[in-house]
N, C-alpha and C positions, 0 to 999 in steps of 0.2 A: 696723774700727769695732765698736761694740757697742751693744746696747740695754740698758735698765734691767733689772737682775737677771740678766743674761746674762754669760757668761764674756768677759773683756776680750780682744779680739783685738789683734794687733800694729799699732801705728801706723806707717804708712809715708809718708804725705803730710801736710805741714803747710802751711797757707796763712796768711801774715802780712799783715794789712790795715793799711796806713799805712806809707809808705816813708821816714819821717823818721829821726831819729837812732836811736830805740829800735827801730823796725820793721826797719830795715836791719840793725841789730846782731843782732836775734833771728833774722832770716832767715839771716844768715851763720853763726850758731852752729848752726842746724838743718842747713844744707847741709854744714858741716864734719863733722857727725856722721852723715852718710850718709842724711839724710832728703830725699826729693823735696820741694822747697820752692818755693812760689808766693809771690811778693812783689807785692802789689797796691797801687796808689794811683790816684786819679782824676786826679791832676796828672801829666802825662807828663814835665814838667821835673823834678819831685821824684823821679820814678821813675828818670830818666836819671842824676840826681845820685847816687842810692842805688846804682845799678849801678856807676858809676865809683868810688864810695867803697869798695864791697865788692871790686872787682877790685884796686884799689890796696892794700887791706888784705891780701888773699890774696897778692899779689906780695911785699909786705913780709914776711909770715910765711915765704915761700919763701926770700927773701934771707937771713933770719935763721936759716934751717935748722930752723924749727919745723914746716914742711910740706915734703914732697918735691914734686917737679914733678908726679908722678902724683897725689898727694893734692890738690894745687892744682887740677889739671885735673878731677879727680872732683868736687870741691866746686863748681866753676863749672858743671859739667854738671848738677848737681842743681838749679840755680836757674832759675826761669822768672819773667820780669818781665812784668806785664800791667796795663793800665788798664781791663780789662773784668772786672767783678765776677762775671760768669758763669763765668769761669775758676777761681774760688776754690772748687773742689770738693775737699774734703780730709777726712781723718780727724779732724783738729783744726784749728780756725781760731783764730788769736790776733789780736785787735783791738788796734791800737796807734796810735790816732789822738788828736786833741785831747782834753784833759781836760774834756769837756762832756757831761753826761748825755744830752741830747737827740740829740747827734751819735752817741754810742756806741749808743744804743738803735736809732736809725734804721739804722745800719750792720748791727747784729746781726740786725735784722728782715729786712733784704735777704739777708743770708748764710744765714738760716734757710730762705728760699725756694729758694736755690741748692743747698743741701745736703740730705741725708737727715736724718731725725729722730734718727739715731744719731750724727751728727757732734757732737763736743764744741765748744762755743762758749766760748772763754776771752777774758777781757778783761785787758789790761795796765794797767788803771787803777791809779793810785798812791794814790787817796783816795776816789773816788766809791763809795758802797755797792754791792757786787755784787748784793745783793738788789733794789735799785731798778732796776738794769739788767735783771736776769733777769725781773722781774715783767712786763715788756712784751714778752718774747720767747717764742715757742712752745716748749713742752717746757722750762720753766725749770730742771728738774732736771739738764740737761746743760750749764748755764751756771755758770762759776766764775771766780775771779780767778787769773791767772797773772802775777804782778808781777815783772818783771825789773828789774835795776838797771843804770845807765849807767856804763861801756860794757858792753853786754850780751854782747859776745864775751869779756870778761875777768872781770867780776864773777860770783862763783859762787852767791850767794844768789838764790833765787826764792821769793817768798811765794805759796803756793797757798791761795787764800781760799775758804772754804766759805760760800756764801750761804744764805739761809733755805731755799731749795728744792733746793739742790745735793745730789745723791745720792752715796753712797759710791763707786759705780763711777767716777763722774767724777773725784772726788778721787784715787782710787787710780791712775787712768790718767794724770793730770797729774803726780802724784808720780813715777811710773815714767818718764814722758817727761822730766821735769826731770833725773833721774839719767842718762838716756840722752844728754842734752845736756851731761853733765859738770858739772851744777849741784848745789847743796846745797838741796833743798827744805825749807821749813818750812810746815806747815799751820797756818793761823790763822783766827780768827773774823772775821766781817765787821764789825769795829769801826772807828771813825773813824781813818783813817791806817794801819790794820792794825797792824803792829808797828814797823817801821823808821821810817816817816814820822811816826808818833806820837811816838816817843822822840826823833827828830831835831829836832822843832820848837824846843825850847829852845836847841839847839846853834846854830841859825841866828839865832833871835830875840834871844837875849842878846848875840850878837856885834854885830848891827846896833844894838841898844840902846846899847851902849858907844859907838858912833860917833855916834848921834843925840844922846846926852847930852853929847858932847864929852869923854868920859872917855878915849877913845883916838882920835887923829886919823889914824893911819896903819893902814889895814886890813891891810897886809902884816905888821905886828907881831903882830896877832891870829892870822893864818894861821900865821906862823912859830912862835908860842908853842904853838899846838895841835899842829902837826906835831912839834915837839920833845918834846911830852908823849906822843906815841905815835899820834896820829891820822894817817892816810895823807894826808889833805888838810885844809886849813883851811876854815872855813865859807864864806868869800867865794869862794875858788877853786872850791869844790865847787858853790856856787850858780851860778857862771858856767858850769860844765861841764854841770850839769843843765838850765840855762835859767831865767832869772829869772822868766819868765812862767809856766812850769810850777811852779816852787817857790812862787811867790806864790799861784797858784791852789790848790795843795795846802794852804797855810797858811789860806786863806780857807775852804776846804771843811771842814777839821778844826775850825777855830774855830767855824764855824756849827753843825756837828754836835754839838759839846760844849756848846752854849749860850752861845757867845761869852764865855768866861772872859777876864778882863783880862790874865792872864799869857800868853795865847796870841794876843793881838791882833796881826794882821798888821802888819808894819813899813811906816810911811809912806816910809821911805828906799827900800825895795824897790819899793813901789808907784809912786814917782816914776820909778824906772829903767824899769819896765815901760811906764809911760805915754809915756816918751820914746823907747821902742823900743830901749833898750839892754838886750838880753836875755842877754848873755854871749858865750861863744865863737862861737856860731852867727851872731851879727850883727857880730862883731869888737870889741864893746865891751859891758861890763857893769860890774861893780865894778872890773875891770881893763881896760886898753886892749890889744887884741891886734893892732892894725893897725900898730904901730911896732916 
């Protein structure tokens, strides 16, 4: 740990709070890179599912020869699963819960009480202003964004977001940590949507507009066209992977933050899917049906 204006010490323990898709992926990435890793969630069922997912993922990597038996055992030994927030004492805490400002602030305030003032508090928010989160947290200079991409075990990019109060030591430590996790960090300002989610809005919105306007009736055609032009995933398959609720929330946050420009108006097509509970792969149905 380190304090402001002091030499940065080695980070050895990471606590990830929120055991959903992103949280479990971040925790696995940390454990695979030899960090003592604490994965916390208030929901014991979610925590159990995350543990099962990580174990299966590690087993799969071993079968494929990407991890040795010894490396797999070491990774699992680095992981500690808990539903007790008091266990989340770490050098760096990464919050990865629902994309709601009040929920993130409440969690980080609790984590600030559990940890020392030297602990870095990072948020995996994909669109909420880091400065708004940090403003309500003690010692806001140690709060920054550390935005991973799904799946966190594979995607290399990490956006390290500097809030209004964030000091250089915090940014430097998170950049170093990202590299230790075998990621490619990019430091960005606390702007709406940061970099990737800001640029990606038209990718999703224009695709949905084509369908809404009746210009294209088969979403698979759009996905195939984009993949064949060089994109790894088409917009509809990607939204299903991310989660339509998360993607729709990001669209609304960015739209509001930029003054609700018409060109970035969230899609009613996506809104209807979210209202119906069709959230993508995690629910078995989104733009595509994954149950058949």
